[in-house]
C-alpha positions as CSV (number, residue, x, y, z in Angstrom):
1,M,94.5,156.4,125.6
2,K,96.9,153.6,124.9
3,T,99.6,152.9,127.6
4,P,103.3,152.4,126.6
5,L,103.0,148.8,127.7
6,F,100.0,148.2,125.4
7,V,101.9,149.8,122.5
8,A,105.0,147.7,123.2
9,V,102.9,144.5,123.2
10,L,101.4,145.6,119.8
11,V,104.8,146.2,118.4
12,L,106.2,142.9,119.6
13,G,103.1,141.1,118.4
14,A,103.5,142.7,114.9
15,Q,107.2,141.8,114.8
16,F,106.3,138.2,115.8
17,V,103.7,137.9,113.1
18,H,106.1,139.4,110.5
19,S,108.9,137.1,111.5
20,Q,106.6,134.1,111.2
21,A,105.3,135.2,107.8
22,A,108.8,136.0,106.5
23,Q,110.6,132.9,107.6
24,V,112.5,131.3,104.7
25,S,111.2,127.9,103.8
26,L,111.9,125.0,101.5
27,P,109.2,122.6,100.1
28,D,109.5,118.9,101.1
29,L,111.1,118.2,97.7
30,F,114.3,119.9,99.2
31,G,113.9,118.5,102.7
32,D,116.2,116.1,104.6
33,H,117.5,113.1,102.6
34,A,116.6,114.7,99.2
35,I,118.6,114.2,96.0
36,V,119.1,116.9,93.4
37,Q,120.2,116.6,89.8
38,R,123.8,117.1,89.0
39,A,123.7,119.9,86.4
40,K,124.9,123.4,85.7
41,D,121.5,124.9,86.4
42,T,119.9,122.8,89.2
43,A,116.7,124.5,90.4
44,V,116.1,125.1,94.1
45,W,113.1,127.1,95.3
46,G,111.1,128.1,98.3
47,K,109.3,131.0,100.0
48,A,110.4,134.1,101.8
49,D,109.2,137.6,102.4
50,P,108.1,139.3,99.1
51,G,111.0,141.1,97.6
52,E,113.6,139.5,99.9
53,T,116.9,138.3,98.6
54,V,117.6,134.6,99.4
55,T,121.0,132.9,99.2
56,V,121.1,129.2,98.6
57,T,124.2,127.2,99.4
58,L,125.0,123.5,98.7
59,A,128.5,122.1,99.4
60,G,130.1,125.6,99.0
61,V,128.2,126.4,95.8
62,S,125.9,129.4,96.2
63,A,123.3,131.3,94.2
64,T,120.9,134.1,95.0
65,A,117.3,134.8,94.1
66,K,114.7,137.4,94.9
67,A,111.3,136.5,96.2
68,G,108.4,137.6,94.0
69,N,105.3,139.4,95.1
70,D,103.8,136.0,96.1
71,G,106.9,135.2,98.2
72,W,108.2,132.4,95.9
73,W,111.8,132.4,94.8
74,L,113.9,130.1,92.6
75,A,117.7,129.9,92.5
76,R,119.9,127.9,90.1
77,L,123.0,126.2,91.4
78,D,125.9,124.8,89.4
79,T,126.2,121.4,90.9
80,S,128.0,119.9,87.9
81,K,131.3,119.5,89.7
82,L,129.9,118.3,93.1
83,G,130.4,114.8,94.3
84,D,127.5,112.6,95.6
85,G,127.5,114.0,99.1
86,P,125.9,113.9,101.6
87,F,125.8,117.6,101.9
88,E,123.8,120.3,103.8
89,L,121.5,122.6,101.8
90,T,120.9,126.1,103.3
91,A,118.6,128.9,102.2
92,S,119.2,132.2,104.1
93,A,117.8,135.7,104.1
94,A,117.6,138.7,106.4
95,S,114.5,137.2,108.0
96,G,116.2,133.8,108.8
97,S,117.4,130.6,107.4
98,V,116.5,127.0,106.9
99,N,118.7,123.9,106.5
100,S,118.2,120.5,105.0
101,T,120.7,117.7,105.8
102,D,121.8,114.5,104.1
103,I,121.4,115.8,100.6
104,L,122.8,113.8,97.7
105,V,123.7,115.0,94.2
106,G,123.3,112.7,91.3
107,E,120.8,111.5,88.7
108,V,117.1,112.3,89.2
109,W,114.1,111.0,87.2
110,L,110.5,112.0,87.4
111,A,108.1,109.1,87.5
112,G,104.4,109.4,86.8
113,G,101.2,107.8,85.6
114,Q,98.5,105.8,87.2
115,S,98.2,102.7,89.4
116,N,100.8,100.5,87.7
117,M,103.4,103.2,88.5
118,E,102.1,103.9,91.9
119,F,102.0,100.1,92.7
120,S,104.6,99.6,95.5
121,M,107.2,96.9,96.0
122,K,105.0,95.2,98.6
123,S,101.6,95.8,97.1
124,F,99.4,92.7,96.7
125,G,101.8,90.5,98.6
126,G,104.9,91.8,96.9
127,V,106.2,92.1,93.3
128,V,108.3,89.4,91.6
129,G,111.9,90.1,92.4
130,Y,111.2,91.9,95.7
131,E,113.3,89.7,97.9
132,K,116.3,89.9,95.5
133,R,116.2,93.6,95.3
134,A,115.6,94.0,99.1
135,A,118.7,91.9,99.8
136,A,120.8,94.1,97.6
137,C,119.6,97.6,98.5
138,K,121.3,98.2,101.8
139,G,123.8,101.1,101.7
140,R,122.9,102.0,98.1
141,P,122.9,105.8,97.4
142,I,119.3,105.7,96.2
143,R,116.5,108.1,97.3
144,M,112.8,107.9,96.5
145,F,110.3,110.8,96.9
146,K,106.5,110.2,97.0
147,M,104.3,113.2,96.4
148,T,101.3,113.7,98.6
149,H,97.9,113.5,96.9
150,R,96.0,116.8,97.0
151,S,92.8,118.1,95.4
152,E,93.2,121.8,94.8
153,G,91.2,123.4,92.0
154,A,94.1,125.6,90.8
155,P,97.7,124.7,90.0
156,I,99.8,124.5,93.2
157,K,102.9,126.6,92.7
158,G,106.1,125.1,94.1
159,D,104.6,123.6,97.3
160,A,105.8,120.0,96.6
161,K,104.7,118.0,99.7
162,G,105.8,114.5,100.2
163,I,108.3,112.1,101.9
164,W,111.9,111.3,101.0
165,R,112.9,107.7,101.7
166,V,116.5,106.6,102.1
167,I,116.4,103.2,100.5
168,S,117.0,100.2,102.8
169,P,115.3,96.8,103.4
170,A,113.0,98.6,105.9
171,T,111.8,101.3,103.5
172,L,111.9,99.5,100.1
173,G,108.4,98.0,100.4
174,S,106.6,101.4,100.3
175,V,108.1,102.8,97.1
176,T,107.0,102.6,93.5
177,A,108.0,99.2,92.1
178,V,108.6,100.2,88.5
179,G,110.3,103.4,89.6
180,Y,112.6,101.5,92.0
181,M,113.4,98.7,89.5
182,F,114.3,101.3,87.0
183,I,116.6,103.4,89.2
184,D,118.1,100.3,90.8
185,T,119.1,98.9,87.5
186,L,120.2,102.3,86.2
187,Q,122.4,103.1,89.2
188,K,124.2,99.8,89.0
189,Q,125.3,100.7,85.5
190,I,126.2,104.3,85.9
191,G,127.2,104.5,89.5
192,G,126.8,107.4,91.8
193,A,123.8,108.7,93.6
194,A,120.4,108.3,92.0
195,G,116.7,108.9,92.8
196,V,113.1,109.1,91.7
197,V,110.4,111.7,92.3
198,D,107.1,109.8,92.1
199,I,104.0,111.9,91.3
200,S,101.8,108.9,90.2
201,W,98.1,108.7,91.1
202,S,96.0,105.6,90.4
203,G,92.9,105.6,88.3
204,T,93.9,108.7,86.2
205,R,93.2,109.4,82.6
206,C,95.9,110.9,80.3
207,W,94.2,114.2,80.1
208,A,94.1,114.5,83.9
209,W,97.8,115.4,83.5
210,M,97.2,118.3,81.2
211,P,96.4,122.0,82.1
212,I,92.8,123.1,81.6
213,E,93.9,125.3,78.8
214,T,95.1,122.3,76.7
215,I,92.0,120.3,77.6
216,D,89.6,123.0,76.5
217,A,91.6,123.8,73.3
218,H,90.8,120.4,71.8
219,E,87.2,119.5,71.2
220,E,87.4,115.8,72.1
221,L,89.2,116.5,75.4
222,K,86.8,119.3,76.4
223,A,83.9,116.9,75.7
224,E,85.4,114.3,78.0
225,R,85.8,116.9,80.7
226,L,82.2,118.1,80.5
227,R,80.9,114.5,80.4
228,Q,82.8,113.5,83.5
229,E,81.8,116.7,85.4
230,A,78.2,115.9,84.5
231,L,78.6,112.4,86.0
232,I,80.0,113.9,89.2
233,A,77.1,116.4,89.4
234,K,74.8,113.3,89.3
235,G,76.9,111.6,92.0
236,E,77.9,108.8,89.6
237,G,81.2,107.1,89.2
238,K,84.2,107.1,91.6
239,Q,86.9,107.0,88.9
240,V,85.8,110.3,87.4
241,R,86.8,112.4,90.4
242,K,90.5,112.4,90.0
243,P,90.6,113.6,86.4
244,V,88.4,116.5,87.1
245,L,90.7,117.5,90.0
246,R,93.4,117.5,87.4
247,C,96.7,115.8,88.4
248,W,98.4,118.6,86.5
249,N,97.4,121.0,89.3
250,N,98.2,118.8,92.2
251,M,100.9,116.4,91.2
252,F,102.9,117.8,88.3
253,F,102.8,121.6,88.7
254,P,104.3,121.7,92.2
255,V,107.5,120.0,90.8
256,S,107.3,121.5,87.3
257,K,110.5,123.6,87.8
258,M,112.6,120.7,89.1
259,T,115.8,119.8,87.3
260,C,115.9,116.1,86.3
261,R,117.4,113.9,83.7
262,G,114.1,112.7,82.2
263,I,110.6,111.3,82.8
264,I,109.4,107.7,83.1
265,W,105.7,107.0,82.6
266,Y,103.2,104.2,83.0
267,Q,99.6,105.1,82.2
268,G,96.8,104.1,79.8
269,C,94.7,101.5,81.6
270,C,91.9,104.0,82.2
271,D,91.9,105.2,78.6
272,S,91.8,101.7,77.1
273,G,88.0,101.7,77.2
274,H,87.6,104.8,75.1
275,R,85.8,104.1,71.9
276,D,88.5,105.6,69.7
277,S,91.7,105.4,71.8
278,L,93.6,104.1,68.8
279,H,93.5,107.4,67.1
280,L,93.0,109.9,69.9
281,Y,95.4,108.6,72.6
282,P,98.6,109.2,70.6
283,K,97.6,112.9,70.3
284,W,96.6,113.2,73.9
285,L,99.9,111.7,75.1
286,S,101.8,114.1,72.8
287,Y,99.9,117.1,74.2
288,M,100.7,116.0,77.7
289,V,104.4,115.6,77.1
290,A,104.7,118.9,75.2
291,D,103.0,120.7,78.2
292,M,105.3,119.1,80.7
293,R,108.4,119.8,78.7
294,R,107.3,123.4,78.3
295,E,106.7,124.0,82.0
296,M,110.1,122.3,82.8
297,G,111.9,124.5,80.3
298,K,113.3,121.4,78.6
299,P,111.7,121.0,75.1
300,N,113.6,117.8,74.4
301,L,113.5,116.2,77.9
302,P,113.7,112.3,77.5
303,F,110.3,110.7,77.9
304,L,110.3,106.9,78.4
305,Y,107.1,105.0,78.9
306,C,105.6,101.5,79.3
307,Q,103.2,100.0,76.9
308,L,100.4,98.3,78.7
309,A,101.0,94.8,80.1
310,G,98.3,92.2,79.6
311,W,95.5,91.0,81.9
312,Q,92.6,88.6,81.8
313,H,92.6,85.8,79.2
314,M,94.3,85.1,75.9
315,P,92.1,85.9,72.8
316,K,89.7,83.1,72.0
317,S,88.9,84.1,68.4
318,P,91.0,85.6,65.7
319,D,88.7,88.7,65.3
320,A,89.1,89.7,69.0
321,N,89.5,93.5,69.2
322,P,89.6,94.6,72.9
323,G,90.2,98.1,74.1
324,P,93.7,97.3,75.6
325,A,94.9,96.1,72.2
326,N,93.9,99.4,70.6
327,L,95.5,101.3,73.4
328,R,98.8,99.4,73.1
329,E,98.8,100.2,69.4
330,A,98.1,103.9,70.2
331,Q,101.1,103.9,72.6
332,R,103.2,102.3,69.9
333,R,102.2,105.0,67.4
334,A,102.8,107.8,69.9
335,Q,106.5,107.3,69.6
336,K,106.3,108.9,66.1
337,L,104.6,112.0,67.5
338,I,106.8,112.6,70.6
339,P,110.4,113.5,69.8
340,N,113.0,111.9,72.1
341,S,110.6,109.3,73.4
342,A,110.8,105.5,73.6
343,M,108.5,102.7,74.7
344,A,109.2,99.6,76.8
345,V,107.2,96.5,75.6
346,I,106.1,94.4,78.5
347,L,103.2,92.3,77.2
348,D,105.1,89.1,77.7
349,N,105.1,89.6,81.5
350,S,101.5,89.6,82.7
351,E,99.0,88.1,85.1
352,H,95.2,87.9,85.1
353,E,95.3,91.1,87.3
354,I,95.4,94.5,85.7
355,H,98.0,95.3,88.4
356,G,100.3,92.5,87.5
357,R,103.3,91.8,89.9
358,F,105.8,91.4,87.1
359,K,107.2,94.9,87.5
360,E,110.9,93.9,87.1
361,P,110.8,93.7,83.3
362,A,109.1,97.1,83.1
363,G,111.8,98.8,85.2
364,D,114.7,96.9,83.6
365,R,113.5,97.7,80.1
366,L,113.0,101.4,80.9
367,A,116.5,101.4,82.4
368,A,117.9,99.9,79.1
369,L,116.2,102.7,77.2
370,A,117.7,105.3,79.5
371,L,121.2,103.7,79.3
372,N,121.2,103.7,75.5
373,R,119.2,106.8,74.7
374,V,120.2,109.2,77.5
375,Y,123.6,107.9,78.9
376,G,125.1,106.9,75.5
377,K,125.7,103.3,76.3
378,K,125.1,102.1,72.7
379,D,126.1,98.5,73.5
380,V,122.9,98.2,75.5
381,V,120.2,96.8,73.3
382,C,117.0,98.6,74.3
383,K,114.5,98.6,71.4
384,S,111.9,96.0,70.8
385,P,111.2,95.0,67.2
386,D,108.6,97.4,65.9
387,F,106.3,97.2,62.9
388,A,107.5,99.3,60.0
389,E,105.6,98.2,56.9
390,A,103.7,95.4,55.2
391,T,103.6,94.2,51.6
392,F,100.6,92.1,50.6
393,G,100.7,89.4,47.9
394,P,98.1,87.0,46.5
395,A,98.5,84.5,49.4
396,S,100.7,86.1,52.1
397,A,102.0,89.3,53.7
398,D,105.7,90.2,54.1
399,V,106.1,92.3,57.3
400,R,109.2,94.4,57.9
401,F,110.2,95.5,61.4
402,E,112.4,98.3,62.7
403,I,115.2,96.6,64.6
404,E,118.1,98.2,66.4
405,G,121.3,96.3,67.2
406,S,119.6,92.8,67.3
407,P,117.9,90.7,64.6
408,L,114.5,89.0,64.9
409,A,114.4,85.7,66.7
410,A,111.8,83.2,67.7
411,Q,111.6,82.2,71.3
412,P,110.2,78.8,72.2
413,L,106.4,78.7,71.8
414,R,104.6,79.7,74.9
415,T,102.5,76.9,76.3
416,S,101.2,78.7,79.4
417,F,101.1,82.0,81.3
418,T,101.0,82.8,85.0
419,W,97.4,83.5,86.1
420,N,98.4,84.3,89.6
421,V,102.0,84.6,90.6
422,H,101.5,84.0,94.3
423,S,99.3,80.9,94.0
424,N,101.3,79.5,91.1
425,D,98.1,79.2,89.0
426,V,98.9,78.9,85.3
427,I,96.7,78.9,82.3
428,R,97.5,76.7,79.3
429,I,97.9,78.4,76.0
430,E,96.3,76.5,73.1
431,R,98.2,76.8,69.9
432,R,96.4,78.8,67.2
433,S,98.8,78.3,64.3
434,S,99.6,75.1,62.4
435,P,102.4,72.8,63.5
436,A,104.5,74.1,60.6
437,S,104.4,77.7,61.9
438,Q,107.6,79.1,63.6
439,L,105.7,82.0,65.2
440,E,102.6,82.3,67.2
441,G,100.3,85.3,67.8
442,F,99.6,86.4,64.2
443,T,96.2,86.9,62.6
444,I,95.5,87.7,59.0
445,Q,92.4,89.3,57.3
446,D,91.1,88.0,54.1
447,A,89.7,90.1,51.2
448,A,86.2,89.8,52.7
449,G,87.3,91.3,56.0
450,K,87.3,88.1,58.0
451,W,90.1,87.4,60.4
452,H,92.0,84.0,60.6
453,W,94.6,82.6,62.9
454,A,97.9,82.8,60.8
455,D,101.2,81.0,60.4
456,A,104.3,83.0,60.3
457,R,108.1,82.6,59.8
458,I,111.1,84.8,60.1
459,T,112.6,85.3,56.6
460,G,115.4,87.8,57.3
461,R,117.0,89.9,59.9
462,D,114.0,92.2,60.0
463,T,111.2,90.4,58.0
464,V,108.4,87.9,58.7
465,K,106.1,86.2,56.2
466,V,102.5,85.7,57.4
467,W,99.9,83.5,55.7
468,A,96.9,81.2,56.4
469,D,95.7,78.2,54.5
470,G,92.7,79.2,52.3
471,V,93.2,82.9,52.6
472,S,93.9,84.7,49.4
473,N,94.5,88.4,48.7
474,P,95.0,89.3,52.4
475,K,94.6,92.9,53.3
476,A,95.7,93.3,57.0
477,V,97.8,91.6,59.7
478,R,97.7,91.8,63.5
479,Y,100.2,90.5,66.0
480,N,99.5,89.8,69.7
481,W,96.1,91.5,69.4
482,G,94.2,90.7,72.6
483,M,93.9,91.2,76.3
484,Q,97.0,89.0,76.6
485,G,99.5,88.0,73.9
486,P,100.7,84.4,73.1
487,G,103.3,85.6,70.6
488,N,106.9,84.5,70.6
489,L,108.6,87.0,68.2
490,Y,111.5,88.7,69.9
491,N,114.9,90.0,69.0
492,A,118.1,88.0,69.7
493,A,118.7,90.1,72.8
494,G,115.5,88.9,74.3
495,L,113.2,91.9,73.9
496,P,109.6,91.1,72.7
497,A,108.2,92.6,69.5
498,S,105.4,95.1,70.1
499,C,101.9,94.1,69.2
500,F,100.6,95.9,66.1
501,T,98.0,96.1,63.4
502,T,98.6,97.1,59.8
503,E,95.2,98.8,59.7
504,P,95.2,102.6,59.6
């Protein structure tokens, strides 16, 4: 027979367990020092007792939500008229409440991709421009969130784990360099509070960022998945582990309901070795973006991404055709498949290292795209010259470019490039065109299919003539086609033309 004291202990124990399970909580994404997007429908979510009503309050603005059977709830706050803060965020219910302090309201961007996005301001001895940015960052209303890497087999709902950093000279070194260069440049132009949520993970393929349903719906992607899982079963290959763990599950899905202004992306290195990346990668990237936009409930969310920078040596022969050149062309073509997307060209800022330390141009050019495309600052020139069409004659090709706000221009011919920025090692660039050529970096294919170094000259605001002595009836043209690019074709605003091929 149970004594009254024993029963009382059982009751108190049950109440304690219940109160522990029912405690309202917020993920790290909404923890101290966070920044949330200024919008009419800013999402805030967390956990509570199933069926419990939760009230969320930020700077006097409130909204309620009901926890589902799994305990997750999501409220939407109208933060459109709030200032920058700092404010306190509170989520309360019958079972208790939770507070986060020092919350800012402003512009938030999601940053993702692989190692060149994850690359921190102090990685490999520090990026070019680190000291300048560190000296100017104190007191700036900028916050950076880094997601924790996890390896769950199923999508993680809502539990966005990570660390918010208040930007200062002491914290700057540990955050994504491209992400910070981007938001730093952007914030200087638009003012107010701004931040980045960084979900990048090094060594990841494009399809690692897609749900399994999308992967298995496309034959070539499913084949890639099965091939890599077979390698793992044999204990082969370190790089294959992360794609199979699916970054979609662990990095994107936990933040997939967040409200943000857009996505910045830097990925592709690990796909550059695929035998047909030129034709497959544009489709893969478009699938990925469509899936992300669908989950975020924003079918036209801005998607801004970096074309691959260069690494290793300049091309030694005119018929060089390395994987990175094909991948860059795939990225260029992807713009046509992805609505409201834009690409930053950064091939002119490279080292020998695949993780080059010239991250400032990448961030600045992404910021220019955002300022023009997203924030309506049309006076900001943001688009690099981009191949549009080519007309072939008996002895030359006339190439037309898409230009936006700035005509074509020839920069001084490049005579060297930085092999290692910290040791000041430089590599001399041997000229491939004739002394009469205004432009470098072009190759032309003759009627028999052989490639030749070519001469080229700007002939109009948006046109270039390409030719080579002894080549008749040319049938294709390439520009900056190699691991690195010696080309000097820019626009008058100083943005480099994208590499391209006229081949299908």
